[in-house]
C-alpha positions as CSV (number, residue, x, y, z in Angstrom):
1,M,124.2,64.1,132.3
2,R,127.5,65.6,133.6
3,L,129.0,69.3,134.6
4,T,132.3,69.6,134.7
5,G,135.1,72.7,134.6
6,D,135.1,75.0,137.6
7,I,132.3,73.4,139.7
8,A,132.5,73.7,143.4
9,H,130.5,69.7,144.0
10,V,131.6,66.5,142.5
11,N,130.6,62.7,143.0
12,V,133.0,61.4,139.8
13,G,136.3,62.3,140.0
14,D,136.3,66.3,138.9
15,E,132.6,65.7,137.8
16,L,128.7,65.8,139.2
17,H,127.2,63.3,137.5
18,L,123.4,63.9,137.5
19,D,121.0,60.7,136.8
20,R,117.5,61.5,135.6
21,A,116.5,61.0,139.9
22,M,119.0,63.0,140.8
23,L,117.5,65.9,138.0
24,M,114.4,65.5,139.3
25,S,114.9,66.4,142.4
26,L,116.4,69.6,142.1
27,S,112.4,71.0,142.4
28,P,111.2,70.5,138.7
29,V,108.9,73.0,137.1
30,V,106.9,72.4,134.2
31,V,107.0,74.6,131.2
32,E,103.9,74.3,128.5
33,T,105.2,75.5,125.3
34,T,105.5,75.1,121.5
35,T,108.9,75.1,120.5
36,P,110.7,75.0,116.4
37,W,111.2,71.6,116.6
38,T,107.8,70.3,117.8
39,E,104.4,69.9,117.1
40,G,101.9,71.9,119.0
41,V,102.2,72.6,122.7
42,G,104.1,70.1,124.6
43,R,104.1,70.0,128.7
44,F,107.9,69.7,129.3
45,E,109.4,69.1,132.7
46,G,112.7,69.3,134.3
47,P,114.9,71.8,137.0
48,L,115.7,74.9,136.1
49,A,118.9,75.3,134.4
50,R,120.1,78.3,136.9
51,A,119.2,75.1,139.9
52,V,121.6,72.6,138.0
53,L,124.2,75.0,138.3
54,D,123.3,75.9,142.0
55,A,123.2,72.4,142.4
56,A,127.5,71.9,141.0
57,G,128.1,75.2,142.9
58,A,129.1,76.7,139.7
59,D,129.9,80.9,139.7
60,A,130.1,81.6,135.3
61,E,129.5,84.0,133.1
62,H,128.3,81.0,130.8
63,V,128.7,77.7,130.2
64,Q,129.2,75.8,127.5
65,V,126.2,73.2,126.2
66,R,127.1,70.2,124.6
67,A,124.9,67.3,123.5
68,L,125.6,63.7,122.9
69,D,127.1,64.6,119.2
70,A,129.3,67.1,119.9
71,F,127.2,70.2,119.1
72,E,127.9,72.8,121.2
73,A,126.6,76.4,122.6
74,K,128.0,78.8,124.9
75,V,124.9,79.9,126.8
76,P,125.3,83.2,128.9
77,V,124.0,82.2,132.6
78,S,122.0,85.6,132.7
79,D,119.5,83.4,130.2
80,F,118.8,81.0,133.6
81,H,118.1,84.1,135.5
82,E,115.7,86.4,133.3
83,Y,113.7,83.1,132.2
84,D,113.0,79.9,133.7
85,V,115.2,77.8,131.1
86,I,114.8,73.9,132.6
87,L,116.4,70.9,131.1
88,A,113.3,69.2,130.1
89,I,113.8,65.1,130.5
90,Q,110.5,64.8,130.3
91,R,107.2,65.7,128.0
92,D,103.4,65.0,128.3
93,G,104.7,62.7,131.5
94,E,107.5,60.4,129.8
95,P,110.3,60.9,129.3
96,I,112.7,62.4,126.8
97,A,114.1,59.8,124.7
98,V,117.0,60.5,122.3
99,R,115.3,60.2,119.5
100,D,113.2,62.6,120.4
101,L,115.5,65.6,121.8
102,G,116.6,63.8,125.1
103,P,118.0,62.7,127.4
104,A,117.7,66.6,128.6
105,F,117.2,69.5,126.6
106,L,117.9,73.2,127.2
107,L,114.3,74.7,127.1
108,Y,113.8,78.2,126.6
109,P,109.4,78.9,127.9
110,F,109.1,80.5,124.3
111,D,105.6,80.7,124.4
112,D,105.6,83.1,127.6
113,H,107.9,84.9,126.1
114,P,107.9,85.2,122.2
115,E,110.8,87.9,122.1
116,L,112.8,84.5,122.6
117,L,111.9,83.2,118.9
118,N,114.9,84.0,117.5
119,E,118.2,82.5,115.5
120,T,120.2,83.0,119.1
121,I,118.4,81.4,121.1
122,R,117.1,78.9,118.9
123,F,120.7,78.0,118.9
124,R,121.2,78.2,122.3
125,S,118.3,75.7,122.7
126,V,120.7,72.2,122.9
127,W,119.6,68.9,122.9
128,H,120.4,65.7,123.8
129,V,122.0,67.4,126.0
130,G,125.5,65.2,127.2
131,T,127.6,67.9,129.1
132,I,126.9,71.1,130.5
133,H,130.8,72.5,130.9
134,V,132.4,75.5,133.3
135,P,135.0,77.7,131.6
């Protein structure tokens, strides 16, 4: 996964590239939840989205989350502070494959906050995350 734009910490040119090991080193958390796209309760694991932005030295009001297929959502950073939104990279102890919403999935804790089950948040819940751009 790549972070681009207005970031303070870079490791490849002017971007921050984070592999699975780097993401898992950012104090991953577990969110057990159902989602509109998967069956049953899943045990999703990955770093908090706010921790990823902190690792990049990003300070913004919103980010552009881009999927591998070029789908893009503008996500307010306030979401990351109000809720424990994670970049899920594992489900039920296994890496999330690209064919199963991976390699990273911007996941809101739906079961902990039923008010998140709305069209706006579903749109922001990007799967196949490839890039987070900080404008």
